[in-house]
VOGU-3710 file (C-alpha; in Angstrom, 3 decimals, decimal comma):
1> esdwqldpag> 62,016/-44,872/89,850  61,273/-42,016/87,516  60,099/-42,287/83,891  61,746/-39,003/82,897  63,993/-39,021/79,819  66,263/-36,586/78,009  65,811/-36,003/74,287  69,348/-35,822/72,802  68,194/-34,285/69,489  70,786/-31,821/68,195
11> vrdevaqlva> 73,363/-32,667/70,875  76,646/-34,565/70,502  76,310/-38,117/71,830  79,014/-37,683/74,502  77,400/-34,499/75,836  73,941/-36,069/75,970  75,325/-39,114/77,795  77,274/-36,974/80,306  74,169/-34,947/81,196  71,972/-38,055/81,373
21> ddlglalkgk> 74,480/-39,785/83,666  74,785/-36,742/85,942  70,998/-36,389/86,255  70,407/-40,127/86,546  68,022/-40,114/83,592  67,725/-42,222/80,455  68,234/-40,885/76,970  65,121/-41,064/74,803  64,985/-44,463/73,116  67,720/-46,016/75,274
31> prvaplrskg> 67,455/-47,916/78,570  68,734/-46,176/81,685  72,016/-47,524/83,001  72,078/-47,538/86,811  75,148/-45,881/88,387  77,761/-48,098/90,024  77,342/-46,259/93,314  74,658/-44,050/94,792  76,452/-42,185/97,604  76,856/-38,515/96,759
41> rfswdeflrl> 74,823/-38,913/93,568  72,284/-36,433/92,298  68,664/-37,558/92,705  66,317/-36,316/89,975  63,224/-37,355/91,932  64,354/-35,467/95,061  65,346/-32,409/93,010  61,965/-32,381/91,269  60,112/-32,683/94,589  62,025/-29,729/96,062
51> allelvfghs> 61,895/-27,639/92,883  58,117/-27,966/92,750  57,868/-26,406/96,213  58,186/-23,134/94,287  54,495/-23,579/93,577  53,910/-23,063/97,313  56,724/-20,628/98,204  56,983/-18,694/94,938  60,602/-19,701/94,292  63,037/-22,518/94,911
61> vfeqvyepda> 66,789/-21,895/95,032  69,553/-24,508/94,645  73,313/-24,321/95,126  75,044/-26,178/92,301  77,948/-28,406/93,374  80,241/-29,903/90,729  83,165/-32,321/90,871  85,808/-32,650/88,125  86,656/-36,050/86,693  90,041/-37,316/85,453
71> fgrahlrkla> 89,362/-35,799/82,004  88,654/-32,298/83,335  84,891/-32,499/82,804  82,695/-31,099/85,569  80,011/-33,479/86,841  76,967/-32,425/88,800  77,372/-33,871/92,290  74,343/-32,277/93,891  71,919/-29,418/93,801  71,657/-28,342/97,418
81> wrpprt> 68,222/-26,898/98,157  68,261/-23,590/99,978  64,833/-23,295/101,613  63,154/-19,892/101,817  63,602/-18,167/105,174  60,573/-15,869/105,004
//
């Protein structure tokens, strides 16, 4: 499990919580609340591992996939890594 946290300074509480929930991270100073389910959830640790491959390949591209909730808010479902072809 990751020790990464989001600092909500200057952000409305509901926005900070939405982003923290979507990324699976804790807000600074608050314990992380585990999601009820994990299928189809975004994985910060996996994203970070793939994003850091840009150090080897020079770039790392992701397709953003969102899913609306009942209130019309878009939630990050996944960042699909698109590996370099050349």
